[in-house]
SETILO-75164 format. One record per residue: residue in one letter; z, x, y of N, C-alpha, C, CB in turn. Coordinates in pm, whole numbers, plus 50000, padded with zeros to 5 digits. Each point is the difference from the previous one (the first is absolute). Glycine has a CB too. Layout:
aZXYZXYZXYZXY
...
# end
This chain:
m272271087648543499155000450118499354986450024499575024449961
r499854969849931499324987250017500994989150038498265007049834
s502994993750112501014990150036500325000850149500955001249768
f499145011050285500265001650143498864993950081501335021049955
l497434981750003498864994550071500004984849995498715020749946
q501594973749936500024985449986501064993750089499175002549765
d501955004250252501104994450079499705000050149501585007849824
h497675002050221499865001950145498594998250054501875015349982
f497134986349934498624999950048499224988149945500095024950018
d498894971050055499124989149960498895006149914500524986250211
l499655013249658499075006849911498624993549997501955007049864
e497994979950156498694993450006499225005050122500944979649884
a499745020850229499345004750123499605014749986501324983450136
l499555024649803499695014249982498835001949904502405005750045
s497514985849854498875000949908498694998150075501444991549813
l498534999050279498804997950081499785011550096500314975349980
r500755029150086499905010950096499435012649936501944990350125
m498495012949753499525012049933498494999349973502265002849896
r497264985350078498604998549961499074997550119500804991049783
a499695001950318499164996750115500195009650117500104976349929
g501055030550077500275009150111500874994150108497855010349952
h502444976550042500864993650099500534987049944498705010550189
f502294983949879500564987149960499154988750058502315010049989
v497944977949963499324988250054501044989350031497895005349870
g501704985250214500884988750030501285004450067499044988049808
e502085006850142501305002750060500815010349921499984976950089
r499505027649798500795008449911500085014450049499334985449811
t501775021250156500215014150031500485007149875500544994650242
a499785018149771500515007649884501374995349957498685019550076
f502054973650011501404996849974500194985249968500675018650151
r500104978649748500214986249958500634991650111500255007949765
e500654998150312500744992250100499274998750133502065007649890
h496784998350123499284999850128498654993049986501165021250067
r498594969550022498694994050015499645000850149500334984249799
i498395016050229499575000250140499274987050029499835025350001
r500054971550126499314987950041498515003150015502084991250118
n497115002149801498565002750003499254987349961500385024649945
q499754965150138499304987549975498625000550063502194987549993
p496745012549926498665001450058499594987750082499405014749808
l499824987950294499364989450077498604998049945501375005450209
i498354982749742498734997349935499094992250094501125000149774
f497765006050262499004993350084498894994949908500535014850202
d499314972049791499084994249903498754994050062501964995449859
r497855006150274498804994750065499125011650048501274979150072
p497555022549869499135011250041499414998050138499475003949761
l500205007250304499284999450127498594994649974501355019550094
g498234971049984498654994849987499065007150094500904978149932
l499035035050057499245008150094499015009049927501924999550159
s497035004449912499075009949947500645013850006498024986050073
r501335023749862500525013650003500015005450143499155003749766
d499804993950309499965004750139501124993950082497525002849981
a502724984350000501064993350075501385005149959498554979850021
i501615023549853501275005849954500235013550067499784988149778
i499205020250228500145013150065500354998350148498355009949838
d500964981050230500314997750142501434994850018497574995250042
g502854995549871501364994950008501035010749973499154977949930
y500565030849974500895011249966500185009050124499254999349756
i499645004450307500065008750118500844993550110497745009649942
e502014977850084500704992950108501494998749972497904987550049
l502475008649830501414998049968500755013249993499394979349874
f499955031250075500655013149997500255005050143498895005249778
r500134992950309500145004250139501174992750067497525004850011
a502614982249961501104992350057501355004649945498464980450027
a501595022749844501255004849941500415013250062499444988449786
m499615020650235500305013150057500404999050147498415010149839
a501024980250233500314998650143501474996850024497664992250038
a502995002249862501414996450014500945011449963499364976549950
l500085035050010500825011149952499855012150092499774991649765
p501265016850244499975011550090499205011749943502224992950089
p497345016549996499255011849954500935010849945498244994950170
e502225003149709500975009349941499305009949906501794982350017
v498965023449892499505010449909499204993649886501975014850056
v496864990849915499184995349889500095009949885498434988150160
l501945006949723499915008149878498554999349956502444995549931
l496805015050099498544999749991499525007349876499864998950249
s499524993649661499375005949882498515001050026501794990749846
g497465011550049498555000050014499384987049955500045024249967
g500794965450012499514987349952499774989850109501185004649792
r498584982950168499604989750094501154993450074498084996249853
d503025001350078501074992150061500585006850123500524990649775
s499845022150213500565007050116498945003150105501745009949850
r497014992150108498935002550097499784987750089498915016149840
h501144972150101499834987850077501084999150108498964988449800
i502275014650163501115000050096499755010350110501594992749819
f498095019450140499795011150094498884996950098500815016049825
l498054979450126498854997550088500244988350094498525009149822
e502224980950133500294988950090500895004550114499764983949810
l501235024450161500865005250107499185008650097501974999749843
v497195008950103499245009250085499014992450087500255017849828
t498984973250115498944993250075500534989350095498475004549810
s502784991350169500604990350093500705006850116500284984249810
g499645029250194500625007450109501495002249982498284990750146
r502215007749732501435001949972500155010549890500554975950068
k499095036449963500025010449898501385001349935498215012050125
p501824990449745501305001949934500715012550054499104988849793
r502225010650205500785011450048499715012549917501794984350078
l497925013549795499895011149905499364994549873502055011950098
a497234996649832499524996749866500565010249903497884989450092
i502595005849795500585008949898499244998149870502294999050110
s497325012149830499344999749869500755009249905497764995150105
v502205001649768500585008649897498855006649925502084985349978
d497965027850015498945007549930500315000049852499585014750203
l499904975249729500244998549857498955007949921501024977250038
p499345027749845499115009349929498844993449927501945014349975
a497954972350026498954993549922498954993050086501674997149819
n498355005150313498984993950086499875008150128500474977149904
n498585018750181499795006850129500424991150116498115013149900
d502944979050081500504991050104500255007250132501024986149822
a499715024950172500395007050123498785005050077502155006649891
e496844997850037498785005150064499274988850075499795017649821
i500094970850116499314988650064500834994950118498934993749779
a502375005450203500874995450108499915009450120501544989549832
a498355023450144499895009750109498734997750082501275016749862
r497644979750072498754997350073500154987850091498695010149811
l501984979650139500234988150081500855003350123499834985849793
c501255021850185500925003250109499355009150103501914997449842
e497295012150113499345009150093499064992350093500155018649831
r499084972250114499084992450083500754990750094498285001349819
a502834993050135500744990350081500935006750101499874984149810
g500395029050171500955006750087501444996049972498225001250172
v502104996749702501354996149959500665011749928499304975749981
q501945027050054500745010749933500124996949851501285004950212
h498475005149706499984998249855500945009949934497624991850011
v503315003249912500945008249924499664998849853501824997150175
v497975014249759499725000049857501215005849927497495002550040
l503084989649872501135004549920499485006149870501514982350102
r498915029849871499645006649875501295002449922497935011250103
p502414979349812501315000549934500155012449912500074975150004
h501145030149997500345011449915501214996349915499085016450172
g501064990449718501144997449912499534996549860501334992250196
r499635005749715499694997349860499744985149981501405019549927
l497524977550003499654986149975501094992749924497605006550000
a503085000649911501074993649922501134995450090499405014249804
d500934993650298501054995950093499604987750078500745023750019
w498014975850027499534988150072500014987849908498565014650147
e501044987649729499924988949906501384993949977498025010749890
r502964997750090501374994949977500524992650123500435018949841
r499334986750277500474993750122499294986750024500515022650096
k498194977049876499254987550013500564989249909497965013150060
n502374990449817500574990149908501324994550052498885011649809
e501924997050251501274995550057499774990850120501095021349923
l498014982850166499764992250122499434986249970499635021350121
t499514978049778499354987349969500704992249891497875010250069
a503334994249889500734993349892499094998149878501464988250169
f497835022549795499135000249883498854990250011501955006849864
s497574990150257498994989550018498565004949992501654988550139
a498065024049892498615004450013499725012449918499944990250228
i498905009949707499655011749920499505011450089499434985049807
e499995011550309499495010250091500855000550126497674996949908
h501775008550200500655000950131500985011650012499744975750017
a500225034149893500875011750020499705006750133500125003249752
w498634995750295499625006250128500724993550118497785005549902
m502814982550077500684993450111501315007150036498964978449930
v501555030049979501295006450026499925009150122500534999049755
p498525010450251499915008050124499524991950120499565019949859
l499594969950119499504992050111501114992250068497814998249883
r503074995650038501004991250059500975007750090499814985249800
e500425027550169500865008150086499345002250136500985011249796
h497714989950205499275002750124499944987750090498665017349880
i501264970750060499794987850078501274991950019497694999549914
a503455006250051501254992449998500314993150132500845015949831
q498824990250282500324994450131498784994050070501835016850019
m497114981049907498764995450061499724985349970499125023349982
t500054970850102499364987149970498585003249955501434987150171
v498205008549710498725003949942499214987649956500995021949925
y497704979650072499114989749946499805002149851498844998050223
d501124991049704499715000349858498854990349974502425005949941
g496534998849993498844991649972500124991649875498685016950113
i502534979649852500264992549877499214987049995502285010049991
a497154986949896499324987349967498525000250032502134988550042
g497395020550044498594999850035499085002149881500645008350223
d499735001349690499115003649890499894989049895500585023750039
v500554970749921499974990249891499444986650044501955011549898
l498234984850230499554986950048498585000250056502354994850049
s497185016550000498675000050063499045010349945501104991850201
a499375017349715499115010249945499864999149849500645014750189
g499974975249750499834998049857500625010849915497954988250052
l503145018149995500635010649922500394995049862500835010550212
l498804997049685500324996849860499424986649956502095013450023
q496824982650045499354987449968498515002249979501734987450132
s497725004549784498564999349977499714986049950499795025149947
r498964971350047499684986849948500544998449858497934999250143
e501905011149776500464999449861501524998249993498075014549932
l502684993050149501464999249994500524986850053500105024750024
v499294970150083500424987150053499774989149896499485007650235
e499354992549703499714989849899500905001549879497644999350078
r502685012949885500915002249886501404995250033498635019649928
f501834983150194501334995550042500114984949988500195019550156
v498744973449881500014985350001499754994349860499215000350237
n499805005149694499534993849876500565006349873497964994150122
e502435018649885500565006949884501275007450041497695002549898
p503344990050141501195006650055500715009349902500264980250144
d499725016649727500655009049904499265013349991500814980149871
r497885019450136499225012449997500235008150127498264988849857
y501805004350259500285007250124501385006549992498544984050130
a502455008649821501375005349991500045012249910500924977050037
a498365022749851499995011549910499455012350070499724984649804
g499215013850273499455011350074500945004950108497754991349953
f502904999550115500945003550107501155008349944499384979150125
l501075017549756501145007049940499615013049932501064978049967
s497665025150031499585012849943499675010150109499114987949800
a501305008950325499705008950113500625013749979499894980250151
n501295020349789500655012749967499975001849849501484998650206
a498565013849752499835003049857501335000249925497985013250059
v502954978449982501335000149941499954998049849500924991350214
d498294999049742500014996749858499365010749913499934976250064
r499345033149997499475011349923501085010249967497794996650109
v503185004949981501015010549980501364994549960498795013650167
l501494973949870501284993749964499694985849950501325013950172
p498044985149712499594986849949501224991049981498025010449887
g501834977050163501084990449983501145001750097499384999149766
l500455009150338501075001950098500454986650056499085022750057
f502214974649933500544987050036499234989349921500675008150235
d498754981849828499364989249925498654996850065502264990549930
p496635014350011498694997350061499694985150012499225021549907
a501224970449996499734985650006500714993650120499734999649750
a501485005250280500734994650114499285003350130502165002249873
a497265009750135499255003850119498804990850019500745023849972
h498574973249919498834991250008500404986050046498895013249817
a502194981550127500444986550037500434999350146500734996249763
l499985014150283500445000350139498815000750095502135011249928
l496904996850037498805001350084499224986950004499895024449945
r499934969349940499254987449998500674989250083499165006049774
a502164993450222500724990150081499765002450149501754997949821
e498215014750220499755003150140498554997050037501785017749993
m497304985349920498594997050026499794985150022499355019849861
d501354972150064499834985450011500394994950139500464998149755
r500425008950314500404995550133498875000850100502315007449949
h496624999850019498935002550096498684993249961501095021750052
r498914970349844498734994749949499344990250096500895003249772
d499874990650321499414990350093499575006350132501414982549895
a498785030450121499615006750125498475000750010502145013549997
v497364987450126498565001550021499475012049923500214989550227
n500485021749785499685012049922501245003249917498355009050176
p501744985649702501225001749920500375014649975499484978449894
l499525030050082500305014049970500525007250123498244999849824
a501144998050292500485006450122501424995450033497645001550085
s502644985749896501344994750025501015006749908499024978150072
f500655022749800500895006649903500245014550037499174984649822
l499765022650213500145014250033500825002150126497825004349890
f501974987250211500785001950123501484997749974498024992950136
w502344995949804501424996549985500715008249893499414977250074
n499865030749852500635008249898499745014950022499774980949841
r498995023450146499755014350021500305004150144498254999349821
t501214993250278500225003850140501454998450040497674993250051
m502904995249921501374997150045501045008449925499264976950056
r500545025149815501035006349919499805015149983500254978549882
y498605026750162499695013949969499485007350124499484993449763
i499425001950293499395006950114500904999350123497744994749908
a502924994150113500734997750125501195009350019499294976649986
v501175030049910501185008650019499645013350065501044989249801
a497665014450203499635013450043500455003850140498094997749852
p501674994350253500375004650134501434996950040497654997150059
v503124996949853501374996350035500795012550035499884979749849
g500955019250252500755011450051499765001750148499875011149777
a499044982950274499755000150143500964990450071497575005849959
r502624996450169500874991250078499474985850001500685019350142
r497994979349871499364986949999498605001749944501374991950198
v498164998349727498665000649942499204987850048500885012649796
l497944989950260499134989550052498904997149898500485006950239
t499314980249730499104996249892498974989850050501825004449831
p497115000150237499064990550060499284991149900499705016350180
y500044988749698499314991649902500894988549952498665019949929
m502634980850101500934989349964500224990350115501115015649842
d498144985950268500034989950105499714986449937499265017050177
p501514972549854499844987249929498584994649996502304995250066
a497025004550048498654994350002499025008749920500484989950224
l499645023349790499105009049928500284999849851499855014650203
f501424985749759500365000049858499474987549930502055013650053
e498124974850012499474987749941498485000649988501954987250095
f497395017550009498545001150000499535008749883499964997150251
l500635014649734499605009149893500324994249863500385019350154
s500734973649835500394994249872499094988749957502335006350049
r496934988150046499114988749969498555004249983501554985450127
i498175027749871498645004849976499694998649851500135016250196
p498824976749767499644998949859499685013749940499114976950043
p501205025149830499875013449941498585005449999501934994549862
e497054996750137498635005049996499615007550126499444981149853
f501355017850254499715007450123500665013850002499794978150118
t501145024349792500735012850005499835008649875501634988750145
w497875005749747499995008249878498935010850000500884980349881
d498255020050221499085011350013500605011450083498084984149979
h503145013850073500775010450071499385004150134500765008149779
q498394983750279499315003750123500444992150123498095006249858
l502664983150124500294991250113500765007250112500034980749841
h501045026350123500785006950102499195011350063502134994249877
h497145012950042499125010750050499044994550104500185012149780
d499204976450189499024994350092500654994550126498564994449804
a502655000450184500704995150119500315011450096501004981449864
i499455029950083500305011650086498725005350064501985005949853
a496954994950069498735005150053499464991050111499505010249777
r500664976750208499524990850103500865000750126499124984949820
a502185016550164500915000150114499955013250077501464984249877
y498285027050053500065013250064498785008349956502554999150007
p496244996850030498805006849950499905014650042498874978150007
q501745025650105499915013850048500825009749916499624991050229
w501185003849677500825008449914499465000549857501974994550142
a496914999149834499534998449862499525013049937499354977050060
d500425033550021499525012649943501095008049931498285000450177
i503004996149848501105007249933500244993349865501075006750223
p498785000849669500124994049867501454996849965497955012549929
y502224980949960501334997549946500365011149901499724974950031
a501565026249940500475010649912499494997949858502045002850144
e497935008149782499594999749861501075006449914497585000850066
k502524994449812500905006649905499405013349959500864977749917
r499995032150063499565013349963500865005349887499195004350235
p500345005949695500845006049895501345004350057497965007749878
y503094989950046501365003050043500125015050027500924980549867
r499515022950256500015014050042501255007649959498594993250189
n502534999749798501285006949978500305001349851500854991150219
t498305016349711500205001249856501265007949967497524998949969
a502845010850117501245007549975501204990850009498955020950092
g501044969950006501094990550012500094990749881499755001150244
l499094994849702500014991449882500495007449876498114987050099
r501515025649888500525007749886501525001250007497855012949990
a502674989650130501465000650017500654986649969499705017950173
f499644971249868500514986649973500094997949849499004991450216
g499975012749710500024998749855501135008049938497564996450003
r502675015950046501085008249946501364993850030498585020450027
d501594974650096501284993850037500274987849912499725008150236
a499264983949740500184988049917500315003749856498454987550150
l500915023049799500285004449863501445004749984497615006449976
r502885000850124501365005449992501074989350015499135021250091
s500594968749990501094991150041500064986949923499815010250221
t499084985649721500014986549944500934998749881497684997350079
s503064991749919500894997149887499404989349911502005006350140
w496794989249891499334989749921499035007149906500234982350186
r500225020349693499245008449910498884992349932502045013749964
s496784991550048498834994349936498995011149982500424977250101
p499215025949775499015010749979498694997350073501035004349778
r498534983150226498734996850066500115002050151499474983649818
l501665012350240500205002150143500115014850031501134977750018
a499605029749896500145014550021498655006949997502274999149895
l496824996350019498685006149994499254997950132499934996149751
q500144992050306499344997550128500595008750110499534976449928
l501795025350069500655008450101499605014749983501924983950008
a497955020349868499605013949975498585002550050501525000749800
i497604989550182498635001450050500015000850153499104987449800
l501735004050263500115000450147500515013650045500434975350005
a500605029949928500575012950037499005011549981502264991249937
a496855007449967499035010649973498774999350088500825000349768
t498744987550264498714998550068500114996050146499074993849782
g502014999450256500104994750136499024988850028500785022150071
s498744971249824499044989150017500714987250040498485010749830
d501024982750277500654987750044499794988549902499695007650234
r499504994249663499874989849896501324997849927497605006349973
y503295003450032501274999049928501194998450094499015013949819
l500724983750309501084998150096500924988549960498505008950180
w500904980349767500784988249961501105003649899497984985850042
a501765024149873500985003549896501285005650063498135004649839
a501735004050262501175005450067500734989250078498875022350016
q500384968750048500634988950072500804991349903498145000150170
l501284996949715500684991749900501255007049946497804989749939
a502085023150030501135007349942501195000450095498395013849868
l501374989350260501115000650096500564986150027498985020450104
y500174969749900500464986250022500974995949889497844994250118
l501765008349757500854996149887501305007949998497964994049871
e501965018950162501215008150002500994994650103498675020149927
q500854977050193500894994650103500534986349961498745012950173
l500414979249764500404986549964501165000049900497664992550042
v502235015649853501034999749896501295006750047498215000349827
n501725007550279501205006550053500554993150124499155021349909
a500234967550128500404993350124501144990249975497665002650087
n503174996150014500984989350004499534990450108501945014949921
p497724972750042499464990850101500894998450121498884988249818
r502435013350164500904998450115499855011450100501604987849852
d497865023450101499815011450089498595000550058501705012449868
c497414979050082498615000350044499844993150134499255000449762
m499885005050320499674993550126499214987449969499985022150124
f500484966549927499214987749989499914994050138500724995949759
d498335008850316499784995850137498674992750004501355019550096
p498624967649943498734992650000498905006850079501324979549976
r499035028550124498955006850076499195009449912501414998450205
f499255007449693499335009649915499404993349876501565017550083
v499024971449873499584993949875498864990250020502315002949914
t497584991050203499004989650021499105002550119501564984449896
g498655026150181499265001350124500444989250096498045010149878
d503174991250172500624989250078499184996450123502235007749919
h497075002150140499174997050117498874990349964500555022750096
v498954978249781498954990949956500604986349969498675019349907
r502524980750034500664987349969500284992250128501035010349794
r499454996450310500274993250127498714994550060501985015050039
a496944992849951498734995350053499514987849921499455023550075
a500724976949794499554988749917500794987350032499365016249819
d501884985350222500814988450033499444992450120501995011949907
r497204994950176499444993450119498744992249967500965018250142
v498544983649736498754993549961500324987249925498815022349987
q500514967150048500164987449928498624994249970502234995750112
p497525000649762498704994149969499774987350080500125009749772
a498654988550274499654987850076499954988049905498685013750168
# end
């Protein structure tokens, strides 16, 4: 088995993927495949006050949206899609439709419904049905083993296949400080080995499959990628965008006829990339920009995470993973058994890992889908190609 993996798969990249949840740089699961992912490094910070940054953000976002048509908005309860939605509505170009997915761990659909009702926009809520294990396997095939999550995209992509949709990609990591804090930014810059160790412990792989592939190779690969971003104005945000966003988040809406990405507008993307980290690590900048631009909408709250509602589905997922996995590990089996018994989303990662490994060891790379649209978020890559550092 290991010989087959060594012959066909990039074990260093997979070692990192298992621990971090996604690939970085140009590497993929397959030895013979690399993707184009050359980061654009902006090294000159904006010399502006916080108020001026917010005003500039509002103005540049409005200009980016003015160049785009009033199409379908994939509307969550968060900031990125709300900014898109409110700009279309208040500019007199209501979206044709808003679509939300009723996910079991938040109240996105409920918040989106309030926005649509007030704006008079038709709202479609998708409530996916089916076995989580089936979605998980299909997601792994569609993304060429690139993403640990996004199983929910399987029913969504069928619904939006013929649509032009908006995607709020990049807004959170560049303007809302997603996965950033003063401590993490300083650690990324001053203690990169410590940051890398924490980044690679995001998933509990080493608790259940200690030594899977080569942990040292994962650390070295991650550190090399981190070094590419050390001269950026916000090194951590740059690293997260070109790796987590580009290699993981961007695959979610793929399947639509066309995807519109206003946060990737060249002028806006450069502006956001040049915001010093001290303006975003409190996670309020984007919130304040939306509140200033659309004060009459400020009474509608943002979505909140909630206890996972579909415990029966999670129990079934645990049972399916226990029955099907060919990667034998007593520690992993114990986590799956707990998931099957309790339906607790704390153990969801175990079922995702088990099915991923089962598909991986039974896969023939020549039969795997390797489509850049699914592996890199091709709509984001095309948008990034239009951006050039000043």
